[in-house]
N, C-alpha and C positions, 0 to 999 in steps of 0.2 A: 362447530368444527374449527380446529385450530388453524390459524393463519400461518402459512409457511413463508419465511423470508430468508434472504441470503445475507450472510455477514459481508459487509463491504471491505473487510480486511483480508479474510482468508477464503471467502466464497462458500463456506459451509452453510448448508441449508438447515434451518432449525425453526422451532416454534417462535412466533413473534414475542410471546411473553418471556421466553428464555434468552432472547438475543442479548439483552443488556448484561445478564449474568455471564453468558458465553464470552462476550467481549472483555469483561472485567477479569474473568478467570483465565482465559486463553491468551489474551493480548494485553493484559494490564501492565506488565512490567516493560515499559518502553524507555529507551534512552532519551534523555532530555534533548529536544531539538537543537540543532546547531544554528546559531545566529551568525550570519555572515555580514560583513561590513560592505561588501560589494558583490555585484553580479558575477564577476570573475572568480571570486572566492567561493561563491555558491556553486558554480560550475565545477570547481575543483573538488569540493566536498561530494557532490553528486557522483562525479566520475570515480572517486575513491570508493564510495559505497557500492557503486555498480560493479566495480572490479572484484568485490568480495562475493558476489552472487554466483550461484551455479548457472550453468547454461540455460536450464529451464527457467530460473529466476530472471535472468537477463531477457529471455524471450517474453516473459509475462510483463516485465517493466516496459519493454519496447511496445508491446501491444497496447498497454494502458496509455502510454504517452502519445502514440499515434491516434488513439481514439479521441484524445482531448485536443489534438493539435489542429489549428486552423489551416495548416499546410497539407493535411492528409488528403489523399484523393477521394 
């Protein structure tokens, strides 16, 4: 029986053997990561990217950040 796994990028559920192909085909063309010289510069880049998201995208980002935060309740 095929093992179902979730894509860590988009959350789509697919067969484990297809996951690497899915990531390459669906998420392969990524912008080169921005390298920031300082933490303040990194915060500005993150805020700029966040501003471009839809309200739903902003909500998802906030949920992910809170899940990883040591300050979350």
